[in-house]
C-alpha positions in Angstrom: 0.0 0.0 0.0 1.5 3.3 -1.1 0.3 5.8 1.5 0.3 9.5 1.4 3.2 10.4 3.7 1.1 13.2 5.1 -1.0 10.6 6.9 1.8 9.3 9.1 3.2 12.8 9.5 -0.3 14.0 10.7 -0.5 11.1 13.2 2.9 11.9 14.6 2.2 15.6 14.9 -1.1 14.9 16.6 0.2 12.6 19.3 3.3 14.8 20.0 1.1 17.9 20.3 -1.2 15.9 22.6 1.8 14.9 24.7 2.9 18.6 25.0 -0.6 19.5 26.2 -0.6 16.6 28.7 2.8 17.5 30.2 1.9 21.2 30.4 -1.1 20.4 32.6 0.3 17.4 34.4 0.5 17.9 38.2 -1.3 21.3 38.0 -4.5 20.2 39.6 -6.7 19.8 36.5 -10.4 19.4 36.8 -11.4 15.7 37.0 -14.9 14.4 36.4 -16.4 10.9 36.6 -17.8 9.0 33.7 -18.4 6.0 36.1 -17.5 5.0 39.6 -13.8 4.7 38.8 -13.8 5.9 35.1 -12.3 9.4 35.1 -12.1 12.2 32.5 -10.1 15.3 32.8 -10.2 18.7 31.1 -7.0 17.6 29.3 -8.7 14.6 27.7 -11.3 17.0 26.2 -8.8 19.7 25.2 -6.6 17.3 23.4 -9.5 15.7 21.6 -10.8 19.0 20.4 -7.3 19.9 19.1 -7.2 16.7 17.2 -10.6 17.0 15.7 -9.9 20.5 14.5 -6.7 19.3 12.9 -8.4 16.5 11.0 -11.4 18.7 10.0 -8.9 21.1 8.4 -6.6 18.6 6.7 -8.9 15.7 5.9 -12.5 16.9 6.1 -13.8 13.8 4.4 -12.3 11.4 7.0 -14.2 10.0 10.0 -13.0 10.3 13.6 -13.7 7.9 16.4 -12.3 9.2 19.7 -12.9 8.5 23.4 -14.6 11.5 24.7 -16.9 12.6 21.9 -17.4 9.3 20.1 -17.8 9.6 16.4 -20.8 9.1 14.1 -19.7 7.2 11.0 -20.3 8.8 7.7 -19.0 5.7 5.9 -15.7 7.2 5.0 -12.9 4.9 3.8 -10.5 6.6 6.2 -11.2 6.7 10.0 -8.9 8.0 12.7 -9.1 6.2 16.0 -7.8 8.4 18.8 -7.3 8.2 22.5 -6.4 11.7 23.7 -5.1 10.5 27.0 -4.6 6.8 27.6 -3.9 6.4 31.3 -6.3 9.1 32.6 -6.4 7.6 36.1 -2.6 7.7 36.3 -2.6 11.3 35.0 -5.2 12.4 37.6 -3.3 10.8 40.4 0.1 12.3 39.3 1.5 9.0 38.1 3.7 9.6 35.0 2.5 6.7 32.8 0.2 7.9 30.1 0.2 8.7 26.4 -1.8 9.7 23.3 -2.6 6.9 20.9 -3.8 7.3 17.3 -4.4 4.9 14.4 -5.7 5.5 10.9 -7.9 2.8 9.4 -8.3 2.6 5.7 -11.3 0.4 4.6 -11.4 -1.1 8.1 -7.7 -2.0 8.3 -5.1 -0.2 10.4 -2.7 1.5 8.1 -0.6 3.9 10.2 -0.2 4.3 14.0 1.5 6.6 16.4 1.7 6.4 20.2 3.6 9.1 22.2 4.7 8.8 25.8 5.6 12.3 26.8 7.2 11.5 30.1 9.9 9.4 28.4 9.7 11.3 25.1 9.1 8.0 23.3 7.4 8.0 20.0 6.2 4.6 18.7 5.1 4.5 15.0 4.1 1.9 12.5 3.1 1.5 8.9 1.2 -1.6 7.9 3.5 -4.0 6.0 6.5 -1.8 6.4 7.5 -1.9 10.1 7.4 -0.2 13.4 9.8 2.1 15.2 10.7 3.7 18.5 12.1 7.2 18.0 13.1 6.1 14.5 14.8 2.8 15.5 13.2 -0.4 14.3 11.3 -2.4 16.9 11.5 -6.1 17.5 9.5 -8.1 20.0 11.3 -10.3 22.5 12.7 -13.8 22.1 11.3 -15.2 25.3 10.0 -18.7 24.4 8.1 -19.7 27.6 5.8 -17.9 30.0 8.1 -18.9 32.9 10.8 -16.7 31.4 8.4 -13.9 30.5 7.3 -10.7 32.1 3.6 -10.0 31.3 1.5 -6.9 31.7 -2.2 -6.6 32.1 -5.0 -4.2 33.2 -8.3 -4.3 34.9 -11.4 -2.8 33.3 -13.7 -0.1 34.8 -16.2 -2.8 35.8 -13.7 -4.7 37.8 -15.7 -4.2 41.0 -18.6 -6.1 39.4 -16.5 -9.0 38.1 -13.4 -9.0 40.4 -13.4 -12.8 41.0 -13.5 -13.5 37.3 -10.5 -11.1 36.5 -8.5 -12.2 39.6 -8.9 -15.9 38.6 -7.3 -15.2 35.2 -4.6 -13.1 36.9 -3.8 -15.9 39.4 -3.6 -18.5 36.6 -1.0 -16.4 34.8 0.8 -15.3 38.0 1.5 -19.0 38.9 3.4 -19.6 35.7 5.0 -16.3 34.7 8.3 -14.7 35.8 6.4 -11.5 36.7 3.3 -9.5 36.0 3.0 -5.8 35.9 0.1 -3.4 35.9 0.9 0.0 34.3 -2.4 1.6 33.7 -2.1 2.4 30.0 -3.0 -0.3 27.5 -1.4 1.5 24.6 1.9 1.8 26.5 1.6 -1.9 27.7 1.3 -3.2 24.1 4.0 -0.8 22.7 6.4 -2.1 25.5 5.7 -5.7 24.2 6.7 -4.5 20.8 9.9 -3.0 22.3 10.7 -6.3 24.0 10.4 -4.8 27.5 7.3 -7.0 28.1 6.6 -10.4 26.5 2.8 -10.3 26.5 -0.3 -8.4 27.5 -3.9 -9.4 28.0 -7.0 -7.4 29.0 -10.8 -7.5 28.6 -13.3 -4.8 28.1 -11.2 -2.4 26.2 -12.2 0.1 23.5 -10.8 0.4 20.0 -9.0 3.7 20.8 -7.1 1.9 23.7 -5.6 -0.7 21.4 -5.9 0.0 17.7 -2.6 1.9 17.3 -0.5 -0.2 19.6 -1.6 -3.4 18.1 -0.3 -2.4 14.7 3.0 -1.3 16.3 3.3 -4.8 17.9 2.3 -6.7 14.8 4.8 -4.8 12.7 7.5 -5.6 15.3 6.9 -9.4 14.8 4.4 -9.9 17.6 1.0 -11.5 17.5 -2.5 -10.2 18.4 -5.7 -12.2 18.8 -8.7 -12.1 21.0 -8.3 -13.7 24.5 -10.1 -16.7 22.9 -7.4 -17.1 20.3 -9.7 -16.0 17.5 -9.1 -13.1 15.1 -8.9 -9.9 17.1 -11.8 -7.6 16.6 -11.1 -4.2 18.3 -14.8 -3.6 19.0 -15.0 -6.9 20.9 -12.9 -5.4 23.7 -10.7 -8.4 24.7 -7.1 -8.8 23.4 -4.1 -11.0 23.8 -0.9 -9.4 22.5 2.4 -11.2 22.7 5.8 -11.6 21.2 4.3 -14.5 19.2 6.4 -17.2 20.8 4.5 -17.5 24.0 1.1 -16.8 22.5 -0.3 -20.3 22.5 1.0 -21.1 26.0 -0.7 -17.9 27.4 -4.0 -18.9 25.6 -3.8 -22.3 27.3 -3.2 -20.7 30.7 -6.0 -18.2 30.5 -8.4 -20.8 29.1 -11.1 -18.4 28.0 
């Protein structure tokens, strides 16, 4: 696929500008509201999303946008931007420096370009379908860990964890018994990008939204990793559940979580 280079350039510009806005407001006592009992939104989420929507409206007025805070009614466009203006909002609101902006462009339903920017570490993850993925311009490659016992995995809990705590903890315990370590960072996009970078070996989580995972999944796949649903079937972003690994431990993790 020969893509207009302006598409990836726009994705990069958008997430870096988002990161600048995030850092400018981080730790300054921004207004926080609740979308649910533990599901937060800050004024930064909304400000960043408005910035992005204005950018796309100006440059690509015929493109659709799906983003976390304002949704996105589909007009049936061939191009759709899937944007999380602040992935890791709870971390941000509590002063924990693990959050990012995440953006993917779908063309005819398939992810074509991706950009994820972690402003605290100044790390820019990018990907182009069929070409590769990079961290600050350097090619990414998933890890070589061949067993779960030698792997460090990362996961997250959804906003309805209070309602299904036993179910999620059962899966967590099954993996914990067999993995070297499990981490819980609070940003699905960073989690998956860190699998792509070889820092983690696998990630799983249920009840996610497309803007949480769409970009990072492409980054991982282009780094040689594997992405499926937690049931091992073809990953469908709208289904919410995902297993993303270096590829080598994928089948073993599927057996352990036994969904």
